[in-house]
Every structure is written in structure tokens, then in C-alpha cells.
N, C-alpha and C positions, 0 to 999 in steps of 0.2 A: 190492157194486156196485149202483148204482141202475138203474132201468129206462131212464132217459134216457141214461145213459152207455152202456148196452148197445146201445141203438138207434143212438146216434151212432157207436159203434165198428163196428156192423154195416153201416152205410151210409156210404160215402165218396163225396164228390163227384168227378166225373171231372176229369182233368187237362185244363183248357182252355188251358193255356199252349202246348201243342204239338199236332202232328198236324193232319190235314186236317179240314175241317168234317164231311165224311162219316164219318170215324172217330169224331169227337166225338158225332155223331148216333147212331151205332151203340152207343157206350158208354152214352149216356143211355137209349136204348131198352132196353138190357140191364138197367140199374139199375131202370128202371120195372117190368120183369118181376120182378126180385128183390123189390122192395118190395111189389108186388101179391101175390106168393106169400106173403110174410111176413104181410101183412094177413089173408090167407085162413087162415093157420095159427094165428093168435092164439087162436081159440075152442077149439082142441084142446089148448092148454097148461093142463094141470090144476093145475100148481103155482102158478098166479096167481089172485088174487082177481078178482072182476068189475070192481072199480075199476081194478086194475092193467091188466086187458085193455082197458078203455076208454081209459086213458091211452096205452097202447101204440098202440092203433088210431088215436087222435087224432094222435100223433106221426108215425106212418107216413103218415097221410093228408096231413099238412102236408108231409112229405118228398116225397110223390108229387106234390103240387101244385107244389112248387118244381122238381122234375124235369120236369114237363109244361111249365112256364113256360120252363125252360132249353131244352127240346126245340123249343118254338115259336120261340124266338129263333134257335136254330141253323138251323131250317128256313127262317126268313126270311132269315138271312144267306146260306144256300146259294142261295136264290132270287135274291137281289140279286147274288150272285156270277155266277150263270148269266145273268141278264137283260142286262147290258151287251153280252155277246157276241151275243145274239139281236138286240138293238137295233142294234148296229153292222152286222151283216150285212144287216139290213133297210134301213138307211140306205145302205149301199153298193149294194144292189140297185137302190134308187130312183135313186141318183146315176148309176149306169151306164145305167139305162133312159132317163134324161133327157139323156144325152150326145148331141150332134148334133141336138137338136131346138130349134127356134126358135118361140116363141109370137108369133103375129101377130094384132093386134087391129085391126079396121076400124071 
């Protein structure tokens, strides 16, 4: 089995089809920890050549970048999900504060 298929089998993408955004964020963060640990362990694998270690490190780094991108997207999605509620309550506060007031210009 090739190094590439070993890495692909070891790292699976989180299921983004279901679950809350918070659960997806947690899953991606866990995967980032796993990949980071695997990167750190590459140098201690004595059965691999230097070239194989470099290839594995490069593949893990690519996977790590993809996970970080996915995490950023999920965090942005979570922020957008939370923002409308904050904006709405601020608008409601302003509206209720303006009730009963009349602007008079002379």
C-alpha cells in the first residue's frame, strides 16, 4: 500500500452534511490535533526513507491547510449565524427607544 493511500485512509474529512456548526467546528479541531500529532511523529518512523518522510510531511501539511481553511469557513458561518440575532436585538432596542418621540426642526 502506498504512503498516499495510508495517509488518505488515516485522515477522513468530517461529515459536514449534518450536525450543528459547533459540532462540525469541534470535529475539525479534533482532526487538526490528530494531523498535527502525525506530523510530529513522522521523524520517529525508522522504517521510512528520508524522501518518504518528506512526502508524508508534505501530504499532512496539505491536509492541515485544508482543515484550517474548513475551520475558518465554519467559524465564519457560526459568526454569521450569531450576528443576525445581535443586529436584530440592537435594531429592536433603537426602535423601542425612538417610540413616542417627535423630531421638531425650527
